[in-house]
C-alpha positions in Angstrom: 53.9 -40.7 -18.6 52.1 -39.0 -21.4 49.2 -41.1 -20.8 48.8 -40.1 -17.2 49.1 -36.5 -18.4 46.3 -37.1 -20.7 44.2 -38.5 -17.8 44.7 -35.3 -15.8 44.0 -33.2 -18.7 40.7 -35.1 -19.3 39.7 -34.9 -15.5 40.6 -31.1 -15.7 38.6 -30.6 -18.7 35.6 -32.6 -17.4 35.8 -30.7 -14.0 35.9 -27.3 -15.8 32.9 -28.3 -17.8 31.0 -29.3 -14.7 32.0 -26.1 -12.9 30.1 -24.2 -15.6 27.0 -25.8 -14.4 25.6 -23.5 -11.6 24.1 -26.3 -9.7 27.2 -28.5 -9.6 29.4 -25.3 -8.8 27.3 -24.4 -5.8 27.3 -28.0 -4.5 31.1 -28.1 -4.9 31.7 -24.9 -3.3 29.6 -25.8 -0.3 31.7 -29.0 0.1 35.1 -27.5 -0.6 36.2 -26.6 3.0 35.3 -30.2 4.1 37.5 -31.6 1.2 40.3 -29.0 2.2 40.2 -30.2 5.9 40.3 -34.0 4.9 43.1 -33.4 2.5 45.0 -31.2 5.1 44.7 -33.9 7.7 45.7 -36.7 5.5 48.7 -34.9 4.1 49.9 -33.7 7.6 49.7 -37.3 9.0 51.7 -38.5 5.9 54.1 -35.9 6.3 54.8 -37.2 9.9 54.9 -40.8 8.5 52.2 -41.7 10.9 49.5 -44.4 10.4 45.8 -43.7 11.5 46.3 -46.2 14.3 49.4 -44.2 15.6 47.6 -41.0 15.6 44.5 -42.5 17.1 46.5 -43.8 20.0 48.2 -40.5 20.6 45.1 -38.6 20.9 43.0 -41.2 22.5 40.7 -42.0 19.6 40.0 -45.2 17.8 41.6 -45.8 14.4 38.1 -46.2 13.0 37.1 -42.5 14.0 40.4 -41.3 12.4 39.2 -43.2 9.2 35.7 -41.7 9.4 37.2 -38.2 9.5 39.5 -38.9 6.6 36.9 -40.4 4.5 34.4 -37.6 5.1 31.7 -39.8 7.0 32.5 -37.8 10.3 32.8 -34.0 10.6 35.4 -33.1 13.3 34.9 -30.2 15.6 37.4 -27.5 15.9 38.4 -28.9 19.2 39.0 -32.3 17.7 41.2 -30.8 14.9 43.3 -29.0 17.5 43.7 -32.4 19.2 44.6 -34.0 16.0 47.2 -31.3 15.2 48.9 -31.7 18.8 48.9 -35.4 18.2 51.0 -34.7 15.0 53.1 -32.1 17.0 51.7 -29.4 14.7 49.8 -26.2 14.9 46.2 -25.8 13.5 45.6 -22.7 11.4 42.2 -21.5 10.3 42.1 -18.9 7.6 39.1 -16.8 6.2 40.1 -15.7 2.6 38.1 -13.7 0.2 36.1 -15.4 -2.4 37.2 -15.0 -6.0 34.7 -13.3 -8.0 34.7 -13.9 -11.7 
């Protein structure tokens, strides 16, 4: 287990070093909402023990389309996210939060 902790620390250290680069930080921050949506969708589906195919059938989509959303090659509309939430018997909540200014 110590080895995996070292890997995470190494990644965290690398990530923090990269975040010191203004160009990297700007790119990361512009992509962060998309990453958050993908992570939230995958986590929600997993919490319901649903396979992509099951969710796709419930919402009338193909499994390939669910896969594209989850791997970031397709950006879902807000209506699509609502439909996916309904298919998982969940509510969708969108938040606007203040930016941290360091």
